C-alpha positions in Angstrom: 61.3 45.7 -8.4 59.2 48.6 -8.9 55.7 49.1 -7.6 54.2 49.0 -11.0 55.7 45.6 -11.7 54.4 44.3 -8.4 50.9 45.7 -9.2 51.1 44.0 -12.6 52.0 40.8 -11.1 49.2 41.0 -8.5 46.7 41.9 -11.3 47.9 39.0 -13.4 47.7 36.6 -10.5 44.2 37.9 -9.6 43.1 37.6 -13.3 44.5 34.1 -13.5 42.8 33.2 -10.3 39.5 34.5 -11.6 40.0 32.7 -14.9 40.8 29.4 -13.0 37.7 30.0 -10.8 35.5 30.7 -13.8 36.8 27.5 -15.6 36.2 25.5 -12.4 32.7 27.0 -12.1 31.8 26.2 -15.7 33.2 22.7 -15.4 31.2 22.1 -12.2 28.1 23.5 -13.8 28.5 21.2 -16.8 29.2 18.2 -14.5 26.0 19.0 -12.5 24.0 19.4 -15.7 25.4 16.1 -17.0 24.4 14.4 -13.7 20.9 15.8 -13.9 20.5 14.5 -17.5 22.0 11.1 -16.4 19.6 10.9 -13.4 16.7 11.8 -15.7 17.7 9.0 -18.1 17.9 6.6 -15.2 14.5 7.6 -13.8 13.0 7.3 -17.3 14.4 3.7 -17.6 13.2 2.9 -14.1 9.7 4.1 -15.0 9.7 1.9 -18.1 11.0 -1.1 -16.1 8.4 -0.4 -13.3 5.6 -1.5 -15.7 7.5 -4.8 -16.4 8.1 -5.3 -12.7 4.4 -4.7 -12.1 3.5 -7.3 -14.6 6.0 -9.7 -13.0 4.4 -9.0 -9.6 0.9 -9.6 -10.9 2.1 -12.9 -12.5 3.7 -13.9 -9.1 0.4 -13.0 -7.3 -1.6 -15.0 -9.8 0.7 -18.0 -9.5 0.5 -17.8 -5.7 -3.3 -17.7 -5.9 -3.2 -20.8 -8.2 -0.9 -22.5 -5.7 -3.3 -21.8 -2.8 -6.2 -23.0 -4.8 -4.4 -26.2 -5.8 -3.3 -26.7 -2.1 -7.0 -26.3 -1.0 -8.1 -28.7 -3.7 -5.5 -31.2 -2.6 -6.5 -30.9 1.0 -10.2 -31.4 0.0 -9.2 -34.4 -2.1 -7.2 -35.8 0.8 -10.2 -35.3 3.2 -12.4 -37.0 0.7 -10.0 -39.9 0.3 -9.7 -40.3 4.0 -13.5 -40.4 4.2 -13.7 -43.0 1.5 -11.0 -45.1 3.3 -13.1 -44.9 6.5 -16.2 -45.9 4.6 -14.3 -48.8 2.9 -13.0 -50.0 6.3 -16.5 -49.8 7.8 -17.9 -51.8 4.8 -15.1 -54.4 5.2 -16.0 -54.7 8.9 -19.7 -55.1 8.0 -18.8 -57.7 5.3 -16.6 -59.6 7.7 -19.4 -59.6 10.3 -21.9 -60.8 7.7 -19.5 -63.4 6.4 -19.0 -64.6 10.0 -22.8 -64.7 10.6 -23.2 -66.6 7.3 -20.6 -69.2 8.4 -22.5 -69.6 11.6 -25.7 -70.2 9.7 -24.0 -72.8 7.5 -22.7 -74.5 10.7 -26.1 -74.4 12.2 -27.7 -75.8 9.1 -25.0 -78.6 9.1 -25.9 -79.4 12.7 -29.6 -79.6 11.9 -29.2 -81.5 8.5 -29.2 -85.2 9.0 -27.2 -85.7 5.8 -24.3 -83.6 6.9 -21.5 -84.8 9.2 -22.5 -84.4 12.8 -20.6 -82.5 15.5 -19.3 -85.8 16.8 -17.3 -86.6 13.7 -14.9 -84.0 12.6 -15.7 -82.6 9.2 -13.2 -82.1 6.5 -12.1 -78.5 6.2 -15.3 -76.6 6.2 -13.9 -74.2 3.6 -13.2 -76.9 1.1 -16.6 -78.6 1.1 -18.6 -77.3 -1.8 -22.4 -76.5 -1.5 -24.9 -75.4 -4.1 -26.8 -72.2 -3.8 -30.3 -71.6 -5.0 -29.1 -71.2 -8.6 -27.3 -74.5 -8.5 -23.8 -73.0 -8.3 -21.2 -74.5 -6.0 -20.5 -72.3 -2.9 -17.9 -73.0 -0.3 -18.8 -72.2 3.3 -16.5 -70.4 5.7 -14.4 -68.8 3.0 -14.4 -65.0 3.4 -14.5 -63.2 0.1 -12.0 -60.5 -0.7 -13.3 -57.1 -1.2 
């Protein structure tokens, strides 16, 4: 081989190398630009979706606030209910005490009344003997009223 042939071969190899490098550089540049465009599209879609996500977050916050308000209302109602139950129990106790005192008054009246059975002779069931109140209605003594 002659020197000129070797030089031509080297020149062709260098030219081909430069051509391959140029093609690789252009392809890389295109790929980089394509990725930039793709990233821009993704960011744009993300910005559009961020508004929707913000609305969803606001709705979630609103729902959580409503849940807290409902919980507070339920706790207030439970406390009110508990207070009413205590009040009802106190009234039941007062009514039972009053009923007991009333029964004692009837018993005392029976002891004093000459027409009622005396303490020596056992009465029939005190709760089954009817009496009349001031309005003329029959009343049974010793029977606690429900309520």
